[in-house]
C-alpha positions in Angstrom: 85.6 62.2 47.8 86.1 65.4 45.8 82.9 64.7 43.9 81.0 64.4 47.2 82.5 67.7 48.3 81.6 69.4 45.0 78.0 68.0 45.3 77.7 69.3 48.8 78.9 72.7 47.8 76.4 72.8 45.0 73.6 71.9 47.3 74.6 74.6 49.8 73.9 77.1 47.1 70.2 76.2 46.8 67.9 79.2 46.7 65.5 77.6 49.2 65.2 74.5 51.3 63.5 71.5 49.8 60.5 72.0 52.3 59.7 75.0 50.2 61.0 74.0 46.8 59.0 70.7 46.6 55.5 72.3 47.3 56.5 75.1 44.9 57.5 72.6 42.3 54.1 70.9 42.6 52.3 74.3 42.3 54.5 75.3 39.3 53.8 71.9 37.6 50.1 72.1 38.0 50.1 75.7 36.8 51.9 74.6 33.7 49.5 71.8 33.2 46.6 74.2 33.5 48.2 76.5 30.9 48.7 73.5 28.7 45.1 72.5 29.1 44.0 75.9 27.7 46.1 75.1 24.7 44.7 71.6 24.4 41.0 72.3 24.9 40.4 74.0 21.5 42.2 71.1 19.8 40.0 68.7 21.8 36.8 70.4 20.8 37.9 70.7 17.2 38.2 66.9 16.7 34.7 65.4 17.3 35.2 62.0 15.8 33.7 59.4 18.2 36.0 56.4 18.1 38.3 54.6 20.4 41.3 55.5 18.1 40.6 59.2 18.2 39.9 59.1 21.9 43.2 57.4 22.6 45.1 59.9 20.4 43.6 62.8 22.3 44.5 61.2 25.6 48.1 60.7 24.4 48.3 64.4 23.5 46.8 65.4 26.9 49.2 63.2 28.9 52.1 64.5 26.7 51.3 68.0 27.8 51.3 66.9 31.4 54.5 65.0 31.1 56.2 67.9 29.5 54.9 70.3 32.2 56.3 68.3 35.1 59.6 67.6 33.3 60.2 71.2 32.3 59.3 72.3 35.9 61.7 69.8 37.3 64.5 70.9 35.0 64.0 74.6 36.0 63.8 73.8 39.7 66.9 71.6 39.7 69.0 74.0 37.7 67.9 77.4 39.1 66.3 76.7 42.5 68.1 73.6 43.9 71.3 74.5 42.0 72.2 71.0 41.0 72.6 69.3 37.7 69.3 68.4 35.9 70.9 65.0 35.4 69.8 64.2 39.0 66.3 63.8 37.6 67.5 60.4 36.4 66.5 60.4 32.8 69.8 59.6 31.3 69.1 56.6 29.0 72.8 55.7 28.2 73.6 52.3 29.5 70.1 51.7 30.9 69.0 49.0 28.5 69.2 46.4 31.2 67.0 48.5 33.5 64.4 48.8 30.8 64.5 45.0 30.2 64.2 44.2 33.9 61.3 46.6 34.3 59.5 44.8 31.5 60.3 41.3 32.8 59.2 42.2 36.4 55.8 43.5 35.1 55.3 40.3 33.1 56.3 38.0 35.9 54.1 39.8 38.5 51.0 39.6 36.3 51.7 36.0 35.1 51.7 35.0 38.7 48.8 37.2 39.8 46.5 36.4 36.9 47.2 32.7 37.0 46.4 32.6 40.7 43.2 34.5 40.1 42.1 32.1 37.4 42.9 29.0 39.4 40.9 30.4 42.4 38.0 31.1 40.1 38.1 34.8 41.0 38.1 35.8 37.4 37.3 34.1 34.1 38.0 35.0 30.4 34.7 35.3 28.4 36.1 36.7 25.1 39.2 37.7 23.2 39.3 40.6 20.9 42.6 41.5 19.2 43.1 45.1 17.8 46.8 45.7 17.3 46.4 49.4 16.7 44.5 50.0 19.9 47.1 48.0 21.8 49.9 50.2 20.4 48.0 53.4 21.1 47.4 52.3 24.7 51.1 51.4 25.0 52.0 54.9 24.0 49.5 56.5 26.3 50.6 54.5 29.3 54.2 55.3 28.5 53.6 59.1 28.6 51.4 58.7 31.8 54.2 56.7 33.5 56.7 59.3 32.5 54.5 62.0 34.1 54.1 60.2 37.4 57.7 58.9 37.7 59.4 62.2 36.9 57.2 64.1 39.4 57.1 61.5 42.3 60.4 59.7 42.0 62.6 61.8 39.9 62.1 65.2 41.5 60.3 64.7 44.9 62.0 61.5 46.1 65.3 62.6 44.6 65.1 65.9 46.6 64.0 64.2 49.8 66.8 61.8 49.7 69.3 64.6 49.9 67.9 65.6 53.3 66.8 62.5 55.1 67.1 58.7 55.4 66.5 57.2 51.9 63.8 54.8 53.2 62.0 57.6 55.0 62.1 59.6 51.7 60.8 56.5 49.9 57.9 56.2 52.4 56.9 59.8 52.2 57.0 59.7 48.3 54.9 56.5 48.3 52.3 58.1 50.6 52.1 61.1 48.2 51.8 58.7 45.3 48.8 57.0 46.9 47.2 60.4 47.9 47.4 61.6 44.2 45.1 58.7 43.4 42.5 59.3 46.1 40.0 60.7 43.6 40.1 57.6 41.4 36.9 55.7 41.0 36.0 52.8 43.3 38.8 53.7 45.8 38.9 51.8 49.1 41.3 50.8 51.9 43.0 48.0 50.2 43.6 49.9 47.0 45.1 52.8 49.0 47.5 50.3 50.7 48.4 48.7 47.3 49.0 52.1 45.7 51.4 52.9 48.6 53.1 49.6 48.1 53.3 50.3 44.3 55.0 53.5 45.2 57.5 51.5 47.3 58.1 49.1 44.4 58.5 51.9 41.8 60.8 54.0 44.1 62.9 51.2 45.4 65.3 51.0 42.5 65.6 54.8 42.4 67.1 54.5 45.9 70.1 52.7 44.5 70.4 53.7 40.8 69.2 57.4 40.9 67.7 56.5 37.5 64.1 56.5 36.3 64.1 54.0 33.5 63.4 50.9 35.5 60.4 52.4 37.3 59.1 54.1 34.1 59.2 50.8 32.1 57.8 48.8 35.0 55.0 51.4 35.5 54.2 51.4 31.8 53.9 47.6 31.4 52.2 47.2 34.8 49.4 49.4 33.6 49.4 48.2 30.0 49.2 44.5 30.9 46.6 45.2 33.6 44.2 47.1 31.4 44.6 46.7 27.6 45.8 43.1 27.8 44.1 41.4 30.7 40.9 43.6 30.9 41.1 44.8 34.5 40.3 48.4 35.5 43.5 50.4 35.9 43.5 52.0 39.3 39.7 52.0 39.3 39.3 53.3 35.7 38.1 51.2 32.8 40.1 51.2 29.7 38.4 51.7 26.3 39.8 48.4 25.0 41.2 45.2 26.2 42.5 42.0 24.6 40.7 39.8 27.1 37.2 40.4 28.3 37.0 39.4 32.0 34.1 38.2 34.1 34.1 38.5 37.9 31.7 36.1 39.7 31.7 38.7 42.5 33.6 41.7 43.7 36.0 40.6 46.4 39.6 41.1 47.7 40.8 38.2 45.5 40.0 39.8 42.2 40.0 43.5 43.4 36.4 44.2 42.3 35.7 47.4 40.5 39.1 48.8 41.3 40.9 46.1 39.3 43.8 43.9 40.2 45.4 46.7 42.3 42.5 46.3 44.7 43.3 42.6 45.4 45.2 40.9 48.2 47.1 38.9 45.6 48.5 42.3 44.4 49.4 43.2 48.0 51.5 40.0 48.5 53.2 40.4 45.1 54.1 44.0 45.7 55.6 43.3 49.1 57.7 40.4 47.7 58.9 42.4 44.6 59.8 45.4 46.6 61.7 43.3 49.1 63.7 41.7 46.3 64.7 45.0 44.8 65.7 46.4 48.2 67.7 43.2 48.9 69.4 43.6 45.5 70.2 47.2 46.2 71.6 46.6 49.7 73.7 43.7 48.4 75.0 45.9 45.6 75.8 48.7 48.0 77.6 46.3 50.4 79.6 44.9 47.5 80.6 48.4 46.3 81.7 49.5 49.8 83.8 46.4 50.2 85.1 46.4 46.6 83.6 43.0 46.0 82.4 41.7 42.6 78.7 41.3 42.2 76.7 39.2 39.8 73.4 40.8 38.7 
């Protein structure tokens, strides 16, 4: 009870309401990204080597600048504008090994099911296999930094702030809508991809409702994209990756295989995202009920 009072007193000291701080945070983040771009551009022009390895390294550096920008802005806003502990961002890794493991397991299970169904229905076929361990590792690093960027901004700061002022599910819905809007400019966008990106936001944000920690969504996001593109050979949210372990062939573009948008444009993805999100929410509500009633819970 005392901790809740202390937290309430801290929040009452906020410099401005979240309706101003969130848009201002986004503006500050993108200003920092723009400044970082000016630092990065000379480096980008300096290295002219035309290879997949160099291209990925440059992408990693670019995404790192962006991830640092949104994280630094979130830290400043939480500490000096919202007047709460920066720990509320949810990046504390201590004791979160299980979250990371379950994020990885969920990504593997979802794609094992989704890809198997696609193969059985004849919606996709594997035409070649090309193993390059170095490119797989570089892609893993790139998608980790990209996942960090999106999760800190969308879930860590925006959803976290909204949850202090409204119903947690409403906050989740608003954040998920924003997540889908941020991808509107992606190649080959359509109605079903927009719906699936919204549902992906629900899936990624669901655990944050209950844990206030980002490591499950970061790891799930990382391996979702990595398995989708560099492993299976789909486009990642409409964008083709420079390398994939499997080379896929699509007999035709349809809602089963997702067409040019990739797996995230498929109805199979829709069904899996709804089921996975529901399971996380059921787990969270069950855990919340058990905590309220001082009951033991088995994960």
